[in-house]
Each structure stands twice: as C-alpha cells, then as structure tokens.
N, C-alpha and C positions, 0 to 999 in steps of 0.2 A: 295865308292864315286859314286854318280849317274852321268851317262854320259848324259847330256842334250844337245839336238841339237835344240834349239829354233830358228826359223827363226828370222831374224832381224826385227826391227820395220819398217824399210824402205821397206822391202819386203811385209809385211803384216801389214799395219798400224793400223787396228782396233782390231783384235783379233788373238791370237795364241792359239793353243790347243794341249795338250799332253795327250795321253791315257796311263794309267798304264797297264803294261803287267804282266803276272803270274811270270815271271822270275826276276822281279824287275827292268826291263828296261822301257823306255818310247818310244812311237811312236808318231811322229807329225801327226795330223789328221785335216781334215776339219770338221767343226762342225756346226750343225744346230739343231733345235728342234727334228727332226726325228732321229738324231744320239744319243740321250740321252736314251740309252738302260739300263735296270735294272742291268745288270751284269758289267757295266762299271764304272770306276773311271776316271775322267778327271780333268786336271788342265787347266783352261782357263784364259789367260791373256788379260784383257781389258785395252789397253793402254789409251783410251780416258778418262775413269773414274778412272784409276789407281787402279784396283782391280785384284787380283789373286784369281779366284774362284776355290775352290776344290769341284767339283760336285761328289756326292756319290750316285751311283745307289743303289736301295733298296736291290738288290740281290748280290752286290759286296762282294767278300770275304775279310777277314781281311788282307791278304797280300797286295792286291791292295790298300786297304784303308791306310795301313801304308806307302806304297811307295808313294801314293798320298800326304800324309801329309808331308813327307820328301821333296818331289819334290816341293810342293807349298812354303815351307819355303826357299828352296834353290833358287827358282826363285825370290822370294821377296828380298832375300839377294843380288842377282845379279842386280836387278833393283834399282832405287833410292828410298830413304826412304819414298816417298809419296805413295808408293803402300801398300795396305792392303790385307791380306789373309782373304777370306770369305768362310767358309765351308757351303755347301748347300746339304741337303738330298733331294733325288728325291721326288717330291711332295711338297716341301717347297721352291721352287724357287721364287725369287722376280721378279717384272717387270723389274727392272734394269738389272738383269741377262739375261732375255730373250731379252731385247733390245740390249744387247751387242753382241749377237750371229749374225754371218753373215747369212743372209737368202738367200737361193737359189731360 
C-alpha cells in the first residue's frame, strides 16, 4: 500500500504535487517549470480543472514510472469521480498542464 501524504485542498487550493522516489515512496514537493527535471516522475493534482497529471521525465527509470502510475490511480480514487488521470511525457506537455503549475 502506498503511503500518500497529500496536503488538503484547503492548504494548497490550486495544485498539489508528489515526486516518486526510488524506494517506492512519494515526497510532497513544490512544483514549477524549472523543477520538471528529466529523471523525475511527478503526480500533480490540479483541483481547478480536476486533473491528476502523471508527468514522466524522459530519463526516469521504470520503477519511478510504475510508482507514479499506481500513485496517480490511488489519488484519483481518493478524489471525487470528476477527476481524470492524464499521463504526460516530458516534451509533450499541454498548455493546460503548464497553466496549472504554480509559478514562482
């Protein structure tokens, strides 16, 4: 079972982000365009548009990708049914994805 520690929607109303770790755990992180590094896999929850983005860095290993997929599904299951999981490979991001990121 994955131990998810998502901040509540009230604490971070626009976007929550979790980074997948090598050991199969997740780490809550602040996210912006500069933090989209090639070896990372991130689950980003956009409460405004009801998306759970699974962002896959081009150099991320298979373990992180698997944990990310499981985490995204678990997050969607914990949120209401209006949320959708959207998988995005690095370089194939949509404008909606970038617009959902908190900008520093």
